[in-house]
N, C-alpha and C positions, 0 to 999 in steps of 0.2 A: 501266110503269116504263121510263124511258129510261137507257141506260148509255153512257159515253164509251168511247174506244178502249181504255182500259186496264181496263174491266170495272167502274170504279166508278159507282154510280148518280148521276144527275142529278136532283135534287129540284125539284119543281115549287113555286114560291111565287107566289101569286097576289098581284096589286096589289089589295087590298080598299078602297083609298082611305081607310083608317083609319090615322092617324098619331100619333106621340107625340114630344114634345120631350125629347131627351137631351143635357144640356150644351149647349143652344142649338142643336142640330142636329135637324132634322125628319127622323124615320125612319119607313118603312112596313113592311108585312108582309114585304117581300123582304129585309129585314135581320135577320129573326128565325132563329136556329138552329133546325133541326128538333129537336123534343122531344116528350115524352109528357106531357100535362097530368096524368094520374092518377098516374104515378109521381113527378114532381116535386112534387105536392101531398102524397103520402103520406109521402115520405122527406125532404121539406123541403129539397130540393137539386136542382141541375140535372143531369139525366141524359140524356146523348146517346144518341139512338136511330138506329141506321143499319141498312139492309137489306144483308146479306151474301151475295153470290151468285157470287163470283168468288175465287179462291185468292190473288190479289194483295192482298186485302184484309187479310191476316194482318199486314202490317207495321203498318198502321194500328191494328188491333185490339190487338196486343200491344207496341206501341212503348214503352209505359211500363214494361213488363216488361223489355224488351231494354235500356232506358236504364239500368236498375239503380235501386237505392234508395239514400236518403241513409243514410250510414254513418259510423262514427267508429272509430277504433282506440284502445282502452283498455288501458292496462298496469298492473297492480298488482304492487308489489314492495316488499320490505322495506328500511328505511333501514339501510345499513351503518355500522359504526363509522368508516369512513375519511370518510363524509360528514359526520359530527357532528364530526370533527376539523378540518374546513376543508379537506381535501384535494379535488382536482378529481376529479369523477366523470366517467368517459368515456361518451359518448353514441354509441349505434350508430344513425347517421342512416339507413343502409339498411334496418335492421330497423324504424325508426320511420316510413319512408315506405311500409311495406308496404300495398298496396292490394288488397284481395281483391274478387273479383267473384263476384255471385250469378247462377247461371244457373237459370231456372225450367224446370218440367217441359215447358212448351209450346215453349220454344226448344230444349230437348234433343231432343224429338220431330222438330222442324223440321229440325235439323241431321243426326239420324240419317237421315232419308229424303232428305237432300240437296236439300231445296227451296232455291230461290233467296231469299237473305235480302233483297236490294234490287236495283234496276235502274237502269241509267244509259244514256240515250240523248239525243243521239248521242254517240259516242265523242270525247273531248277529247285532241288530241295536244299535249303541251308542246313547243314548238319552242325549240331551243337555238341561239343564235347567239354569235359570238365575233369578236374582232379577230384580224388575222393572227397565227398562231403563240401565241394565247392560249387554246386550247381546254383544257377540263378533262382531266387524265389521272389515271387510277386506277391504284394499284399496291399491293402488300402491303408491309408494313413490312420483310420480309426479302428483298425484290427489290433486285437491283443497279441503281442509278440510271442508270449508263451504259448498261446493257442495255435499260432501259425507254426511255430517249431515243431509241435507235435502232430501236425497233419501227416497222414501217411502219404498223401499224393506228393509231397515235395521230394520224396526220395525216389520217385519213379520219373524219370526223364528220358528224352530220346536217346541218350548214351547208355544208360543203365538197362533200358528195355532192349537194346541191341544185344547186351549180354545174355539176358533172359532168352531172347529168340534164338541166339546161337546154340543154347543149351537143348532147345527143344526141336529145332529144324536142321536137317543135314544139308538141305539147299543153302541155308543162310551161312553155314560154316564154310562154305566155299567162296564166300565173297569178302572183300575188305570193307571197312566202314564206308568209304566213299563210294564203293559199288553197290552197296545195299540197297539204295532206292531204285535200282534197275528191277529188282524183284518184289520190293515190298513198299507200302505206303504208310506214312507216319499220320495216325489218327490223333489230332490234337486234343479232342474231347475226351476220348478213352485213355489217351496217353499209352498207346501201345502200336507196335508195328503189325500190319496186316498184309498178306499177300496181294500182289497186284492182280486185278481181274482183267485189266486192259491197259495197253500203253506202258510207258516206263518214265522215269525221271533220272535226271543227272544229279549226283550228289556233290555238293561243294562244302568242304569244311571251312569253318572260320579261320581266318589268318592268325597265326601266332608269331610274334616277333621272337628273334633268337635270344633277346634278352629277358624274355618272359619265363625263363627257368624251366621247371618240369613239364609245363603246359606245352612249350615247344618241342620237347623231346617226346612227350605223349602224342603229339600230332604226327611226328616223324614215324612213330612205330604204327600208327593207325593206317599209314599208306602202304604198310608192307605186310602186317599180320592179319592173317584171315581167320574168322570164326573165333575171336577171343570171347571167353566166357566171363571174365573178372579182370580186375586190374592186376591181380597176381599173374594171371595167364599172359598178360601183355609184357610183364617184366621177366618172364621165363624164357631163357634162351638155352637150347640144348639140355633140358632138364634141370637146368639151374635157375633159381629165382633170385634176381638181384634186387638190391635195396632201392635203387632209383631207376627212373625211366631212362636217364641219362646213361647209366652203367649198361642198362639193356641194349641201348643204341651202339655203344662201343662194342659190346660183346657180338652184335650182329654185324659189325662192320661199317655201320652207317656213319660212324665218327671216327676220327683218328684216335690213337691211343691216348689215355687221359694224361699221362706224363708229357707226351709230346704236344698235346694241346696247351698245357700250362706252360710249357717251355716257350712255345710260340707267342703266347701272350707276354711272357716276360721280355722276349726279344723284341716285341713290337713297342713295349712300354719303354724299354731302354732307348731303342732307336727315336722314339718321340721325344724322350727328354733331352737326347743329344742334339736334336734340332733346335 
């Protein structure tokens, strides 16, 4: 028996040259799921048979238990006199929404011994980016807004520290923003990028819709420009600093000409009104 890198068995399915038509598609033995003919015949049902030789297989074996059973909440109550008289009966929506979870014995044992429930590789770092002075600021309800606005930490974000790291590191300047986590790790406590000591991560920038304006064009530039040290650097193309990120995208050839783009919009609006 051959296993893959994660310990799961790789089953051999010989091409016996015997085929069968299923919904017009010709299938051979390589498409047949491994099964036990005796058990399938005895119980008149498909029974999946697998060889378990690794601890990682527990997630597959018990995944239906972990997922939980179909369940419904039922409440039996007596009809009060107020309901019969046409008065409004209050409904406790929180109690009605109550969702209970069933934990099986196998999952309890697995958690008691602190075994891993799942595994993810490689790590995915979600990259935040923002327009100048439009970063997200978190604070409590009872915090003083003026005091929050003067904090020095709010100006240091994952994106602005990328600019600073590019100014100091030659290695960093050879990477785009989404490639940056392959060499560096974001320290959320210190709010700074540090070089990776082992492993790597995949960077994924947050989605920006085409109607989000400058943020959409900023994201487009970040996919192409390496080693940017400031917002002005991102807007500079062939030595000329443009006023907007959109103009920089046009200068780099990432968008059609500005006049052509407006003409296409006008033609589309005329066509839509004509319909």
